[in-house]
N, C-alpha and C positions, 0 to 999 in steps of 0.2 A: 939145282932145280930138277925135280923128277919128271917123269913122262906126263903125268896129269897136269902139272904146272905149264909145261910147254904146250900141251893141247889147249888149255884154257887161254893162254896168251895168243895162240894162233887163231882161235875162234873169235876172241875179242878184236884182233886186228882185222880179221875177215869181215866182222860185223861193221866196224868203222869204215872199211872200204865200201861196203854195200850201201851204207847210209849216205856216204859222200857221193857215190854214183847216182843214187836216187835224187839227191839234192841238185846235182848238176842237170840231170834229166828233167827235173821238175821246173827248173828255171827256164829251160827251153819250152816246156809245155805252157808255162805262164805266158811266155812271149807269143806263142801260137794262139793261145786263148784270146789275146787282145785283138787278134785278126779274125775272130769269130769261130775258131775251132773248139769243139767241145772237149773238156778235160775231166768231166764228172766221173768217167770210168776209172780215173787214177786216185779217187778219194782215199782209198786205204793207204796208198803209198804217201799221200800228203800227210796223213795221220802219223805214219812212221817217221817221216822227216821232222814233223812237229815235236816228236818225243825225243829227238836227239839231245844229248847233253851238251853239244857244242852250240854256242849262241848263233853263229853265222848260219849253220844248217837249220837250226830251229826257226830262225827268222824267215828263211826260204819256205819252210813248211807252213808257217802262219800266213805268209803272203799267198801261198797256194790255196789255203783255206778261204781267205777273203775273196779270191778270184773264182773259186769253184764250189764252195760249200753253200748250200741253201737250207732253209729250215727243214726240208724234207729229205736231206742227205742222210742215208742210212747209217753211216759210220759216225755221225755227229754224237749219238748217244754214247759211243765208245770214248769220246774225247772229254767227257765230264771230269774224270779224275785227273787227267792231264791239265785241264784248264784250272782246276782247283789248286793243283800243285804249283803251277806257274804264277797264278795270282798271289800265292803266299810266298813266293820266292824272295830271298833277301837281296836279289839283284834287281835294281831298278830297270835296266833294259829288258830283262826277262819278264818282269811284271807288265811292262808296257805292251808286250806282244798280245796277250789275251785281251787286254783292255781295248785295244784298237780293233781287234778281230770280232769281239762279241756283237757289236752293233750290226754286223753284216750277217750273222748266223743265228741270232737269238731266237729261241722258242719259249713258250710258256713253261714247259717242263724244265728246260735248261735254266731259265731264270729262277725258278723255285730252288733248284739245286745250288746255284752259285751266289744267291743273294747274301747268304751269311758270310761268304768269303769276301765279297766285294765291300760290304759296309765298313770293315776295319780299315780299308785302304783310304777312306775319306779323311782319316787322321794320320796318314803317312807323312813322314818328315819331308818328303820330296814333293814340291808343288806340282810337278808334271804328273806324278801319280795321282794326286788329288784331283787335278783337272780332268784327266782321262777317266777317272772313276765316276765323276759327276756326269759326264756325257754317256758313259756306258750304262749308268743307272737309269738315265732318261729312256734309253732304248729298252731296257728291261721293263720299265714301267708301261711302255706301250704294249708289250707282249704279256705282261703280268702286272695288272694295275695294283695289286696288293704290295708291290715293291715300295710304293710311296708311303705306306704306313710306318715302316721303320726308317726309311731313308730320308723322308722330308725334314724331320727335325734336325738331322745332321747336316743336310744341305743348307737349311736355313741358318744354322750356326756359322757355316762358312761365309754366308752372305753378310751377316751382321758383325762379323769379326773385322774390325777396321784395320787390323795388322795383317790380314790375309794377303797372299800374293795376288797381284793384279790379274794374272792369267787365270787363276782359280775363280776370282770374282767374276771375270768376264764369262767364264764357262757357266757359272751358276745363273748369271743374268740371262744367258741364252736359254737355259732350261726353264727358268721362271717365265720368260716370254713365250716359249713354245707351249707351256702348260697354261699360261694365262689367256691365250686365245680362246680356250675352251671354257674356263671358269674364272674370269678376271676378278670377280668379287672375292674369291678365296685369298687373293694376294693383297687385299687392302691393308692388312696389318703391316705389310712391308713398305708401305708408302713413304714413311719418313726416311728409311734407309735408301730407297730408290731415288728420292729427291736429292738426298745428299750425294749420291753417286752421279746424278745428273748434273749437279752444280760443280762438284769438286773432283769428279772422276778423271777428267782429262783424257777420256777415251771416246772419240767421236762415234765409233761403231757401237759401243755400249750405250751411248746417249740416244742414238737412233732407235735402238731396241726398246729402251725405257719409254721414249716418247710414243712409240707405236702402241705399247701396252697401255699407257695412260689414255691415249686416244680411243682405244678399244673400250676401255672402261667407261669413258665419258659418253661414247655413242650408245652404250647399253643403258646408261642412266637416262638419256634423252628419250629412250623408248618406253620408259615407265611413267 
């Protein structure tokens, strides 16, 4: 090894130590934030820990983002490429981090940037990824309504697939019901599948959601 190689190795070791130090400090800040202390000043350091190549450190960074980032957080725009990279990661635990973080920090511009990266996750082989993607897309739709134009056909396919994992189906039902409060007539074509899930689903929570949606539709019918 020559001098440059030693220098590079030393710099890499120093960087790993710095990120680990920040991750440890960030955990303490998160704890203090739960008692009402402001940690928004540390947003750039949160982003640094989020970008760590080590999962345990990255997880701390994303937790810090959930706790402290808001739609008007200035460094949020710098996180777009990192979010894209992690959403497309081959590692399921890594994919899950941005999926559970996005609902807390989403903005219309961020939704526009990430929509094309999220849609392929609806067909991911892991049901947990599909489930979290459905919920994340719902939050995107609230900030950027155009999300539903490409996302809804794919979400509907998950609902009508009788072989779909029950957790994914439950997530879709939740999204359908949340959207259905606003425009229940738009979901009439799903009535046969909803009735099937109501009768044979075996999930009491899901049955309650479906019954509430049907009741909402019937009450609107009575008003006409």
